[in-house]
PLY file of the C-alpha trace (Angstrom):
ply
format ascii 1.0
element vertex 387
property float x
property float y
property float z
element edge 386
property int vertex1
property int vertex2
end_header
309.85 60.88 197.32
311.60 64.27 197.38
314.14 63.02 194.83
311.31 61.93 192.54
309.68 65.34 192.92
312.92 67.13 192.04
313.39 64.79 189.10
309.91 65.57 187.76
310.58 69.31 188.12
313.85 69.01 186.17
312.20 66.96 183.41
309.40 69.51 183.13
311.93 72.36 182.87
313.79 70.51 180.10
310.52 69.94 178.23
309.74 73.66 178.37
313.25 74.46 177.13
312.78 72.02 174.26
309.82 74.05 172.99
306.32 73.34 171.72
307.21 70.08 169.97
308.53 68.55 173.19
305.48 69.83 175.08
303.23 68.09 172.57
305.28 64.87 172.72
305.12 64.99 176.51
301.34 65.27 176.26
301.13 62.30 173.89
303.35 60.07 176.04
301.38 61.07 179.13
298.09 60.20 177.41
299.41 56.74 176.48
300.46 56.03 180.07
297.21 57.42 181.52
295.16 55.17 179.25
297.27 52.14 180.18
296.85 52.77 183.90
293.11 53.36 183.71
292.22 50.33 181.57
294.34 48.16 183.86
292.05 49.07 186.75
289.35 46.78 185.37
291.64 44.17 183.85
290.65 40.62 184.81
293.20 38.25 183.33
291.08 35.10 183.48
288.22 36.61 181.51
290.48 38.64 179.22
292.18 35.49 177.95
288.85 34.09 176.80
287.96 37.27 174.91
289.34 37.55 171.36
291.33 40.70 170.61
290.45 42.10 174.07
293.54 44.28 174.59
293.98 44.98 170.89
290.54 46.56 170.56
290.97 48.66 173.70
294.12 50.18 172.28
292.58 50.46 168.82
289.87 52.79 170.16
292.49 54.84 171.95
294.77 55.11 168.90
291.79 56.08 166.74
291.00 58.98 169.08
294.65 60.05 169.09
294.81 60.02 165.26
291.68 62.15 165.08
292.99 64.63 167.66
296.54 65.10 166.47
295.68 64.66 162.80
293.31 67.61 163.01
295.91 69.66 164.90
298.53 68.80 162.28
296.21 69.81 159.43
295.39 73.17 161.02
299.07 73.88 161.71
300.08 73.08 158.13
297.16 75.10 156.76
298.21 78.20 158.70
301.90 78.05 157.78
302.75 78.67 154.17
305.95 76.59 154.08
303.97 73.48 155.16
300.93 73.91 152.95
301.94 71.06 150.63
301.35 68.61 153.51
297.66 69.55 153.52
297.23 67.39 150.43
297.49 64.46 152.86
296.24 65.95 156.15
292.98 67.14 154.58
291.88 63.51 154.42
292.35 62.85 158.15
288.59 62.72 158.76
288.14 60.21 155.94
290.89 58.02 157.34
289.49 58.25 160.87
285.97 57.40 159.72
287.20 54.36 157.76
289.16 53.13 160.79
286.17 53.78 163.04
283.94 51.61 160.85
286.56 48.84 160.81
287.08 48.85 164.58
283.34 49.08 165.24
282.57 46.03 163.09
285.41 43.99 164.59
284.31 44.93 168.12
280.78 43.63 167.52
282.08 40.46 165.86
284.18 39.61 168.93
281.15 39.45 171.26
280.80 35.94 172.68
277.73 34.37 174.25
278.14 34.28 178.01
280.66 37.13 178.04
278.63 39.86 176.32
277.75 41.69 179.53
281.37 41.74 180.65
282.61 42.72 177.17
280.18 45.64 176.94
281.23 46.78 180.41
284.87 46.71 179.36
284.07 48.50 176.10
282.21 51.27 177.93
285.08 51.61 180.42
287.60 51.88 177.57
285.51 54.52 175.77
285.00 56.54 178.96
288.75 56.36 179.55
289.35 57.62 176.02
287.02 60.53 176.74
288.85 61.39 179.96
292.36 61.00 178.60
292.08 62.15 174.98
289.04 64.40 174.61
289.80 66.50 177.70
293.35 67.08 176.47
292.43 67.31 172.78
293.49 70.95 172.63
296.78 70.60 174.50
298.70 70.73 171.22
296.78 73.76 169.96
297.44 75.63 173.19
301.15 74.82 173.04
301.34 76.06 169.44
299.95 79.45 170.49
302.94 79.74 172.83
304.69 77.66 175.46
303.13 79.99 178.04
299.72 78.41 177.41
301.18 74.99 178.18
303.24 76.01 181.20
301.07 78.50 183.06
297.84 76.43 183.33
299.78 73.43 184.62
301.63 75.66 187.10
298.34 76.90 188.57
297.14 73.34 189.17
300.47 72.32 190.72
300.44 75.37 192.98
296.89 74.59 194.11
297.86 71.01 194.89
300.90 72.13 196.89
299.09 74.89 198.77
296.17 72.58 199.57
298.62 70.16 201.18
300.41 72.92 203.12
297.20 74.61 204.30
295.65 71.28 205.18
298.67 70.19 207.21
298.99 73.48 209.08
295.36 74.54 209.55
293.26 71.45 208.83
290.33 70.86 211.23
291.29 73.91 213.32
288.51 76.18 212.09
285.98 73.88 210.37
285.26 70.47 211.87
282.84 69.37 209.16
284.29 66.80 206.74
285.09 68.19 203.32
284.36 65.23 201.01
283.82 61.58 201.81
285.68 60.53 198.66
288.87 62.13 200.05
288.76 61.92 203.86
292.18 63.56 204.21
291.04 66.73 202.43
289.92 69.61 204.66
287.95 72.80 204.18
290.94 74.82 205.40
293.14 73.22 202.75
290.59 73.78 199.99
289.82 77.42 200.88
293.41 78.37 201.74
294.73 76.85 198.52
292.10 78.72 196.49
293.12 82.09 197.93
296.86 81.52 197.56
296.49 80.03 194.06
294.61 83.13 192.86
297.42 85.32 194.25
300.01 83.07 192.59
298.21 83.14 189.24
298.04 86.94 189.41
301.79 87.46 189.87
303.35 84.42 188.18
302.61 85.60 184.60
304.89 88.62 185.26
307.86 86.24 185.24
307.02 84.97 181.75
305.34 87.90 180.00
308.59 89.51 178.83
310.19 86.31 177.51
309.43 85.79 173.80
310.25 82.09 174.14
307.09 81.65 176.20
304.64 84.10 174.66
305.38 83.87 170.91
303.21 81.61 168.73
305.12 78.72 167.21
306.16 79.20 163.60
308.02 75.92 163.11
308.48 72.63 164.93
311.96 71.21 165.36
313.61 68.54 167.49
316.57 70.91 167.87
315.55 73.63 170.35
315.90 77.18 169.11
318.08 79.60 171.01
316.14 81.88 173.30
317.42 84.97 171.50
316.25 83.76 168.09
312.57 83.76 169.05
310.95 87.14 168.42
307.43 88.36 167.75
305.09 91.23 168.37
303.65 90.47 171.83
299.93 89.98 172.09
298.32 92.96 173.92
297.37 90.61 176.73
301.04 90.52 177.76
301.70 94.28 177.51
301.31 96.75 180.41
298.09 98.76 180.35
296.71 101.47 182.55
293.53 100.68 184.45
291.39 103.41 185.99
289.05 102.62 188.85
287.03 104.56 191.40
286.98 104.24 195.19
285.10 106.13 197.92
287.44 108.67 199.49
286.94 107.32 203.00
288.43 103.97 201.94
291.68 105.75 201.10
291.81 108.56 203.67
290.40 106.48 206.55
287.51 107.22 208.81
283.99 106.38 207.75
281.48 107.41 205.11
280.35 110.32 207.28
283.85 111.88 207.40
284.13 112.55 203.68
280.68 111.66 202.46
280.12 109.35 199.54
282.63 111.14 197.34
284.42 109.04 194.78
287.95 109.53 193.51
289.59 108.02 190.46
292.84 106.11 190.77
294.97 104.35 188.21
297.34 101.43 188.18
299.40 99.67 185.55
298.79 95.95 185.06
299.16 93.39 182.34
295.81 91.97 181.19
297.19 88.45 181.57
297.28 89.07 185.32
293.53 89.57 185.38
293.02 86.57 183.13
295.33 84.68 185.46
292.88 85.12 188.32
290.31 83.20 186.26
292.86 80.38 185.89
293.45 80.45 189.63
289.72 80.19 190.34
289.27 77.32 187.87
292.35 75.48 189.16
290.98 75.82 192.70
287.28 75.11 192.25
287.00 72.75 189.27
290.34 71.04 188.57
290.55 69.40 192.04
287.48 67.34 191.17
289.67 65.43 188.75
291.58 64.30 191.82
288.35 63.46 193.62
287.30 61.34 190.63
290.64 59.52 190.76
290.14 58.95 194.50
286.68 57.53 193.83
288.07 55.10 191.25
290.82 53.93 193.59
288.36 53.57 196.46
285.86 51.71 194.28
288.46 49.23 193.02
290.36 49.06 196.32
293.75 50.15 195.02
296.20 52.54 196.65
297.82 53.92 193.48
297.21 53.51 189.77
300.79 52.29 189.25
304.28 52.47 190.74
306.04 54.07 187.80
306.99 57.16 189.86
308.71 56.17 193.12
306.81 57.55 196.11
304.12 59.14 193.92
302.38 56.16 192.33
301.40 56.33 188.68
301.10 59.13 186.16
297.35 59.30 186.84
298.09 59.96 190.51
300.02 63.07 189.49
298.00 64.22 186.47
294.44 63.65 187.69
293.80 67.37 188.24
295.65 68.46 185.08
293.40 66.90 182.46
290.58 69.43 182.43
292.78 72.56 182.72
293.89 72.23 179.08
290.27 72.18 177.93
289.65 75.34 179.95
292.77 76.92 178.44
291.54 76.32 174.91
288.07 77.72 175.65
289.66 80.80 177.23
292.14 81.24 174.37
289.54 80.81 171.66
286.97 83.06 173.35
289.02 85.89 174.85
292.49 85.93 173.26
292.63 84.58 169.72
289.49 86.31 168.45
290.88 89.67 169.54
294.30 89.07 168.02
294.72 89.76 164.33
298.43 88.99 164.75
297.62 85.32 165.39
295.89 85.06 162.02
299.23 85.90 160.47
300.46 86.64 156.97
301.78 83.07 156.74
298.25 81.69 157.20
296.97 83.89 154.37
299.85 82.88 152.11
299.28 79.24 152.98
295.67 79.46 151.88
296.61 81.45 148.75
299.13 78.80 147.72
296.27 76.36 147.16
294.46 78.68 144.70
294.58 78.41 140.93
296.44 80.99 138.87
293.14 82.61 137.85
292.01 82.92 141.47
295.40 84.32 142.49
295.10 86.97 139.78
291.65 87.92 141.08
292.95 88.11 144.67
295.81 90.33 143.49
293.32 92.62 141.79
291.14 92.83 144.92
294.17 93.59 147.12
295.05 96.45 144.77
291.54 97.86 145.18
291.82 97.60 148.99
295.16 99.42 148.98
293.70 102.26 146.90
290.75 102.60 149.28
293.06 102.72 152.32
295.18 105.48 150.72
292.06 107.56 150.22
0 1
1 2
2 3
3 4
4 5
5 6
6 7
7 8
8 9
9 10
10 11
11 12
12 13
13 14
14 15
15 16
16 17
17 18
18 19
19 20
20 21
21 22
22 23
23 24
24 25
25 26
26 27
27 28
28 29
29 30
30 31
31 32
32 33
33 34
34 35
35 36
36 37
37 38
38 39
39 40
40 41
41 42
42 43
43 44
44 45
45 46
46 47
47 48
48 49
49 50
50 51
51 52
52 53
53 54
54 55
55 56
56 57
57 58
58 59
59 60
60 61
61 62
62 63
63 64
64 65
65 66
66 67
67 68
68 69
69 70
70 71
71 72
72 73
73 74
74 75
75 76
76 77
77 78
78 79
79 80
80 81
81 82
82 83
83 84
84 85
85 86
86 87
87 88
88 89
89 90
90 91
91 92
92 93
93 94
94 95
95 96
96 97
97 98
98 99
99 100
100 101
101 102
102 103
103 104
104 105
105 106
106 107
107 108
108 109
109 110
110 111
111 112
112 113
113 114
114 115
115 116
116 117
117 118
118 119
119 120
120 121
121 122
122 123
123 124
124 125
125 126
126 127
127 128
128 129
129 130
130 131
131 132
132 133
133 134
134 135
135 136
136 137
137 138
138 139
139 140
140 141
141 142
142 143
143 144
144 145
145 146
146 147
147 148
148 149
149 150
150 151
151 152
152 153
153 154
154 155
155 156
156 157
157 158
158 159
159 160
160 161
161 162
162 163
163 164
164 165
165 166
166 167
167 168
168 169
169 170
170 171
171 172
172 173
173 174
174 175
175 176
176 177
177 178
178 179
179 180
180 181
181 182
182 183
183 184
184 185
185 186
186 187
187 188
188 189
189 190
190 191
191 192
192 193
193 194
194 195
195 196
196 197
197 198
198 199
199 200
200 201
201 202
202 203
203 204
204 205
205 206
206 207
207 208
208 209
209 210
210 211
211 212
212 213
213 214
214 215
215 216
216 217
217 218
218 219
219 220
220 221
221 222
222 223
223 224
224 225
225 226
226 227
227 228
228 229
229 230
230 231
231 232
232 233
233 234
234 235
235 236
236 237
237 238
238 239
239 240
240 241
241 242
242 243
243 244
244 245
245 246
246 247
247 248
248 249
249 250
250 251
251 252
252 253
253 254
254 255
255 256
256 257
257 258
258 259
259 260
260 261
261 262
262 263
263 264
264 265
265 266
266 267
267 268
268 269
269 270
270 271
271 272
272 273
273 274
274 275
275 276
276 277
277 278
278 279
279 280
280 281
281 282
282 283
283 284
284 285
285 286
286 287
287 288
288 289
289 290
290 291
291 292
292 293
293 294
294 295
295 296
296 297
297 298
298 299
299 300
300 301
301 302
302 303
303 304
304 305
305 306
306 307
307 308
308 309
309 310
310 311
311 312
312 313
313 314
314 315
315 316
316 317
317 318
318 319
319 320
320 321
321 322
322 323
323 324
324 325
325 326
326 327
327 328
328 329
329 330
330 331
331 332
332 333
333 334
334 335
335 336
336 337
337 338
338 339
339 340
340 341
341 342
342 343
343 344
344 345
345 346
346 347
347 348
348 349
349 350
350 351
351 352
352 353
353 354
354 355
355 356
356 357
357 358
358 359
359 360
360 361
361 362
362 363
363 364
364 365
365 366
366 367
367 368
368 369
369 370
370 371
371 372
372 373
373 374
374 375
375 376
376 377
377 378
378 379
379 380
380 381
381 382
382 383
383 384
384 385
385 386
């Protein structure tokens, strides 16, 4: 089990070193395996053999969702990078292709319904679609996050892993010593001490861990090109987003909290103090809270599925750890949170992420007359700025 854990850590490190493309490929392969494990939970061979195209249609719905997800990501990436803009002549029709495939799969699915098996077939169809939602929709933005920088792929996953580890350590050392009440019936081995202790330590971890990555361009720079050959660490440069740069924070505290004594010794006098932090450290606390309070419920859902279908693990692909779902159950929702956080609090405040290449990519699709008009308007803007 320890060897498998070390092996997974080494593989993850190699994926990070490979760059954004390998992070995205890792996500795709993981999604395929997660879908396989989850649909197998309800697989009944005797009935499946009597159902036409049973497995084919399950995978067709999954592949359709994957095409929609990664096709959209590919189109946006090409649109925002001038040297890839010619690919948008194909990628702009992703929605048309997806809709046509959806209609085809939908019609075939209905045509395969057989009298006497309809109830079972609909149950299997619903299970497959719910699995698609869990596996694909929750991780839809994994690729987008990785393209904004490997940091946004690595750090969220690290917070979930740390919470999982600290929950185990706190549960083993302090479980049932302070709170006798059961934590959750779905996971009898979980304890309140493990849950609370892991939350506190994870928030501390997520506050300090970004300091290790914030000065490494390889992690924090948005991806400009995708390549199977990893770039050298020294070749990656960019202007860091302000979220990664040190800033001074000024705060006020009552004097008695610093000098000691009580409120009566110095009165309610306030003094200003300052400290230097990186904004990502404060944002990191939010990741720690989410990884501690919300992400674990992915594990509880996995426990409920295993308990409901009376299985110990989803698979045996990882020796001593079970299946990929057994290891990734808490990771699925963190990527959705990362995208919401990025889109709401980081990207909108970063003009650098819009980029000259994105503007040039859009301009390359204009006619010569429109380009001439844009050139004229830029000249007017330059004159106004000089004034």
